[in-house]
C-alpha positions in Angstrom: 5.9 -10.8 -2.1 3.6 -8.1 -0.8 1.5 -7.4 -3.9 0.3 -9.4 -6.9 -2.2 -7.8 -9.3 -4.0 -10.4 -11.4 -6.9 -9.1 -13.5 -7.9 -5.9 -15.2 -4.9 -4.0 -13.8 -4.7 -0.2 -14.1 -1.2 0.9 -13.2 1.1 3.9 -13.4 4.9 3.3 -13.8 5.8 6.9 -14.6 6.2 8.3 -11.1 9.6 9.0 -9.4 10.0 7.9 -5.8 10.5 10.8 -3.3 13.9 10.8 -1.7 13.9 9.1 1.8 10.6 7.3 1.2 10.2 3.9 2.7 7.7 1.6 0.9 6.6 -2.0 1.3 5.2 -3.8 -1.8 1.4 -3.5 -1.5 1.3 -0.5 0.8 -0.9 2.5 0.1 1.0 5.4 -1.6 0.3 9.1 -2.2 1.9 11.7 -4.5 3.7 14.7 -3.0 3.6 18.2 -4.3 6.2 17.3 -7.0 4.2 14.3 -8.2 6.6 11.8 -6.6 5.5 8.6 -5.0 5.6 8.6 -1.2 4.0 6.5 1.6 0.4 7.4 2.3 0.9 8.9 5.7 -0.8 12.0 7.0 2.3 13.2 8.9 0.2 13.4 12.0 -2.8 14.7 10.1 -5.2 13.2 7.6 -4.1 15.3 4.6 -2.8 12.5 2.3 -4.8 11.4 -0.7 -4.3 7.8 -1.7 -3.0 7.3 -5.2 -2.8 3.5 -5.3 -0.7 0.6 -3.9 3.1 0.3 -4.3 4.2 -2.4 -6.7 7.7 -2.5 -5.3 9.8 -2.2 -2.2 12.0 0.7 -1.1 13.1 -0.1 2.4 16.0 -1.2 4.5 15.9 -4.7 3.0 15.3 -4.0 -0.7 15.1 -1.0 -3.0 13.3 -1.8 -6.3 13.5 1.8 -7.5 17.4 1.8 -7.7 18.6 -1.7 -6.9 19.5 -4.5 -9.3 15.8 -5.5 -9.7 14.6 -2.0 -10.6 13.6 -0.9 -14.1 17.1 -0.1 -15.1 17.7 1.9 -11.9 15.2 4.4 -13.1 14.1 5.6 -9.6 10.5 5.0 -10.6 8.0 2.9 -8.8 5.0 1.1 -10.3 1.7 2.0 -8.6 -1.4 -0.3 -8.9 -4.4 2.0 -9.2 -7.1 -0.5 -10.0 -7.8 -4.2 -10.5 -8.0 -7.4 -8.6 -5.0 -8.8 -6.7 -3.7 -9.7 -3.3 -1.6 -8.2 -0.7 0.3 -10.0 2.0 3.1 -9.3 4.5 6.6 -9.2 3.0 9.1 -11.5 4.8 12.8 -10.7 4.4 15.6 -13.1 5.5 18.1 -11.3 7.8 21.2 -12.2 9.7 19.1 -12.6 12.8 16.3 -14.6 11.2 13.4 -13.0 9.4 11.7 -9.6 9.4 8.1 -9.2 8.5 6.8 -5.9 7.1 3.0 -5.6 7.1 0.8 -4.0 4.4 -2.5 -4.4 6.3 -3.2 -4.0 10.0 -2.5 -7.4 11.4 -4.5 -6.6 14.6 -7.9 -6.5 12.8 -10.2 -9.2 11.5 -11.2 -8.9 7.9 -14.3 -10.2 6.2 -15.5 -10.5 2.5 -16.7 -7.1 1.2 -15.1 -5.0 4.0 -14.2 -1.6 2.8 -10.5 -0.9 3.0 -8.9 2.4 3.9 -5.3 3.6 4.1 -4.7 4.4 7.8 -3.1 7.9 7.7 -2.5 8.3 11.5 -2.3 6.1 14.6 -0.6 2.8 15.2 -1.6 1.4 11.8 -0.4 4.5 9.9 0.7 3.5 6.4 -1.2 0.2 6.4 -4.5 -0.9 4.9 -7.3 -1.3 7.4 -11.0 -2.0 7.6 -11.4 0.3 10.6 -14.2 2.7 9.7 -12.6 5.3 12.1 -9.8 5.6 9.5 -12.2 7.0 6.9 -11.0 10.5 5.8 -13.2 13.0 4.1 -11.8 16.2 2.6 -13.4 19.6 2.7 -15.8 18.6 -0.2 -16.9 15.4 1.7 -15.0 13.2 -0.7 -13.2 10.1 0.6 -9.5 10.5 0.2 -8.2 7.2 1.6 -10.6 4.6 0.3 -8.7 1.8 -1.4 -11.2 -0.9 -2.3 -13.0 -4.0 -0.9 -11.9 -7.3 0.5 -12.6 -10.3 -1.8 -11.0 -13.0 0.2 -10.1 -12.3 3.8 -6.7 -13.3 5.2 -6.4 -15.9 8.0 -3.7 -17.2 10.3 -3.0 -20.0 7.8 -3.3 -17.9 4.7 -2.0 -14.3 5.1 -3.0 -13.3 1.5 -5.8 -10.7 1.4 -7.5 -10.6 -2.1 -8.9 -7.2 -2.9 -10.6 -5.2 -5.5 -8.9 -1.8 -5.9 -11.5 0.8 -6.7 -12.4 4.4 -6.2 -15.1 5.4 -3.7 
């Protein structure tokens, strides 16, 4: 499981998923020009505005938006927009063993109260990160990719990262 929201959750379950979108539960998402959920990637730029975190999967292993576990095959994806919860890598059993899909940059060390951003470009694109170089300001000097703060940092023994989703 990649995302579990526990307390005071603000969510939006009314958005369609953009065709061809790949999502991992707990990854940062944006809305495209049609108001559809898509991965928060800048497409080589830093233009995406983070809308929240995906509450489901839509990838090569599982598709919550149309599969048997979806909300009646609605094509919609829940998006967590605020609250306290945790994210962790999703592990899928495959014919050749297991595959791990990350939601936060596994190459970084996280600490309590670190600010979290959605990495829009680079090797960690599409993942949560505490790398301040990932901060993105729009033309009005507003943060567009701030996600929240770390409440409990992940470790090698416990990959769950508890976070407080919030706006900048």
